[in-house]
N, C-alpha and C positions, 0 to 999 in steps of 0.2 A: 770650360771655364764658365759658358753660359748657363749649364745645367749645374754647376754649383751655386750660381747665383740666385737660379730661382730655387733651388732646395732649400738655401738658407732663408731665402723670402718666405717661404712656404713656413718653414720652422718658426722664425719670428712673428709671423701672423698666427699662428697655431698658439705659441705662448701668451700673446697677446690676447686673444681669443680667451683662452684659459685663465687667463688673470683676472679680465673681466668678469667672467662667469663666476669664479670663485669670489670676487669681490662682493657681487651682489647675492650671491647663495649663502656667503657665511657674515655677512652684514646684516645684524639683527635689525637696524633701522629700516631697512627696505618692509620689513614688516610680512606677515605670512600669509597662508591662503587658505580659503575656507573648505572645509571637508565634513562629512556626516550630517549630521544635523542644520548646521548652517548653511551648506551646500546646498543641502534639499529645500529649504525656505527659499534659498536665492532662485533657485531653478524652478520654482512655483508662482514667484512674482509675475505680474502681469507688465511690469517695465524693463523685464528681461526675457532675452531671446536672442538665438544665433551665438550664445555664450558670453553676452556683454548686456550691460544696462542700456538703455536708450531714454534720449531726452524727451520731455513733454512736446515738443515742436520739433521739427528739423535743425540741427544746428550742426555748425561746423567748428571745430576747434580754431582754426585760422582762416583765413581767405586764401583764395588760389592765388593770387597775386601778390602774396607775402614776398618779400626779397629778403631771403633768410639772412644772409651774410650782412646785408645794409643794417638789417635789425640789430644783428648783435655787435656791429660794429658802434652804432649809437647807443646801444646799451651799455657796451663796454667804456667807450672814449667820447661820447655824447657831451655836449656842453649845454648851458640852460638851466642851471640849479636844478638838475635831478635830484639831489640829494642836499641836505642842509649843510650850509656852510661852518657851522658852529654846533654844540650839542643841543639838543631840544630840551629846554628848562622843564621838566616833569616834576609832578606832585610827590614828595618822599612818601613812601609805603610803607607802613608796619601794620601789624593785625591789632595793636593798639587805636589806629585813627577809625577802625569800623565800629568798635562798641558794640552795643547791642542791635541785633537784628533790628530794624525801623518796623514799623506798622503800614506804613506805603512802600511802593517799590523804589527800591534805590540801585543805582547804575554806577558802576566805575568801570571806566574804559582804559585799558593798559597798554593802546596801541594796537594797529592793525586789528583784527577780530577777536583779541583777545579782553574778554568782558568777565567781572563778578556781578552777578543778578541777584538781588536780593528781595524776594518775595515770598510774602505769607510764612515770614519768619525764617525761611529757608535760604540757604545761599548755594547758588548754582555756578560753576565755574564754566566758562563756555570757551573752545577753542583755545585751551592754555599754551602759548608757544611764549619760551622765554632763554631758548636757545639764541647764538648770535647769529647762527645761520640758517636758510632755510634749505638743507642739503643733507643727504645722509652721510656727510662727511664734515667733521667740525673745521677742517681747512680748505673746504671748498664751496662755492656757491654765495648766494646774495648774502652779504653782510647787514645787520642791522643798522639802523643809524644810531648815531652816540647821544644819549642821553645823559642828563644831568645825574642821574641817579639809576643805576641799574637794577631792574627788578628781578625778585628772586621768587620761587616758589613758597618757601619757608616763611615769607613777609606777609602772607595773607592769613585770615581767618579761620577757622575750621569750615572746612567744604561739605556742604551735605550729598552735594551731586554734581557728575561732570559730564557735560553735554559736547560731544564732538559732533559737527557738523560732515565731514567728508575727511579723506585722506592725505590730502597733499599737505607737503611739508610746512607750508604757512599757517597751518590749521590744527595738525596732528604732532606733537613733537615726541619724539621718541625718549629722550631725557627727562620731561617732564612725567611720561608715564611710569618709568622706571622708579622716579620719586612716590609715585603714589602707588607701588606696586604692593607694599605691607600696609596700606591704610584700609578701610573698609568700605569707603565710599564708594557707591554705585555709578556705573557708567551707563549714558542713553547715547545711543549712535545710530547712524544708517546700515543697511545690509551690507554685511561684508566685513564691516570695518572691525569688527568684533575679532576677526582672525589676527589682526594686527596685535591688539591688546593682549589677545591670548599669549601670542609669542613673546611679548614682554612682560609675561608672568602676572598679569590681570587674571583671575579666577572667573572660569564661565558663567559662575553664578551671580558675580557681580555686574554683567554686561547683558543689556537690552538692546537688541537691534530693531528697527523698525522699517518698514518699507513706507511709501508715500500714503498718506490718509490715515495710517496707524496711530494709534495713541496709548500713552502710558500714564498711568495715575500714580502720582508720587506723593506720599504723606498724607495721603487724603484730601490734599487741599490744593495739589497743582497739576495739571495734565499737561503733558507736552504730546503736541501731534507733530509728525513728519510731513511735512508739505513738499510738492515740487520745486525744484529748482531747475535754471537751464545752464548745466555746468559741463564737469567731467571728473574722473577719478583715475587714481592711479600713483605709487610711487617708485614704480620700476621702469624699464626700458620695453616691457612688452605686456603690461597688466594695466592699460588705460581701459576704464568702463568696467571693470571687475568687480567694483564696490559700489554702491550706491552714494548720491549725494544729496542733500535735502536741506530745505529751510525748516524753521522750527515755530509752531505758536505755542505759547508760553502761558496758559490761562490759570489763573490765580482766584476766578471767581468774581473777585471784586475789582480787579485789574487785568489787562490782556495786553500780552506782548508779542512782538515778532522779529524774531532773528534770521534774516535773510540769508547769511552766510555769504557764499559766492554765487553769481547768477548773472546771466545776461537778461535785458528786458524782454520779456512777453507778456501775452495777456494773461497768464495763469495769475500774475499779482492781484488783478481784477478779482477772479474767481475766489482765490484766497480770501479777499477783504470781504467779497458778497457772503461766503461761507463763514468766517470766524470773526470778523471785525463788528464793529469798529473798534480799531486798538488804540489803548492807551500811549504806546510808544513802539515805534519801528526801529530796528538796527540794520540799516542798509549799507552795501558796500558803495565805497565812493574812491574809486582809485584803482590802478593798474590797468585801465583799458586802454585799447588801442583802435586805430582804424584796421588793424590787422587781424585784430581778433573780436570783432564787434559782438559776436554772438554768446560768448562766455562769460563777459565783464561788462556792466553798463557804463555808459557815459553818465557824468554827472546831471545832466540834463535829464536822462532817463531815471537815474536815482529819484529825482524830485517828482517824476510823474509816477514813478513805482508807489510812492510815499502817498500821492493822491489817490491812486488806485486802492492801496490798502485801507483808505479810511481812516487816518490816525490824526492824533492830537500832536504828537512829538515826533521829530524825525530824529535819529542820531547816526551822522554818517562814521562807518567805521572803515576798515581794508584800507587805510591811507596812515602817514604819519609815524611808519616805522620802517619800511623795507621798500626798495626801489626793485619793482618787479616788472616795471613798464618804462617806456621812454618819454614820459610827460614828466615837466618839472613837477618837483614833490609837491609844492602849493598848491597847485592847480586845481585839483580834485574839488577842494572845499570852495576856493573862491568861484569855480564854474557852479557849485551846487547854490551859493548863494545868490550869484548871478541869476541863475533860472528862476530863484524864488522872487527875486526882485523885492517888492516892498511888504512881501508875506514871508519873511524869513523869521519872524518872531517866534515860531513854533520848532525851528531847527537848533538842535542844542550844538555846541561847539564846546565841551571841556577840555582843560587842558589833561594832558595823558597822565594818569593816575588820580585825577579829580573824580570826586564821587558827587552826585545830585539826586535828589527823591522827586517822583513827580507830582508832588503837593506842591513843590517850592518853586521859586524861580528858575526858569532855565538857565545855565550858562552860556552867556553870549560873548566870551573875552575873544576877542581875534588875535589870539596869542602867537600864532605863528608868523604874523606881519613884522614881528620885531626883530625876525632873524635874517 
């Protein structure tokens, strides 16, 4: 009798393991794997060794004392305003709202890290995520907050370039890339991420991959430079650190912007500020932090310090207002940021989600989240 129980247990385990393997192997959302010339470029990178990319400073994804089951319990069942109690009022979105590309830089924040950046008469779509979940499955994973209006890719004006910072699900949306498959828009991203795009139907000639400190000239008037960030990558169970993550300098000549993507705080912000600043605007993560992963996401006070290090005129806090990816109250990031700035918060832009603003006009300062 015992041997039968053992045998059936082994059979069930094998079937489950095979099911998980096939789910990952056959589900295109997990992305692709670099080979050929793309793999050769990765292997030549000074930031790649022993089969993976490394952070600019020693970085742990999580602290050694993280109580996994407690964190999961707090994440799933935690109280304390972790999500909005009502739909977030957002600005209606339509391609008609944008009109002609402005002479000065114009920014439209669409929640979390998705932005439309208009600079030098060109429109750059950054980390577009419109799916309801940050997951390889439509029925599983963190669900987006309810908005008063749900956004879609087809509501945007014509896009000239797509910029992808790294391959995490809350920054690289498989469904959005599928919708862009038949367009002619080019993609700029970090080393290794192009393999995902290729698997999803983007032609290789439309993809430019950059290592840290490498640049790409677009439309003769905009230079994109990949700069270091303190984070990690991966879309599967065993491919962490196999693609690069990056922050980005967007230099239009007369205006200079910085998109920080995801990053823990480190001295590199000051280095970037000294090398490329001063900046007219920086977009820095402000949310999804925790005492249990302090090295890969900044606390709001660190976001404020990073903005000072970068030497900027305007700070736009991003990476909040759409997904619950940590265990802090959903409003806390921006409130802590404003408190850190104290009486010097006039240079921090707080637009409603979907609201556009230009750098040569008065910055949006409505505390819209406080009414919820």
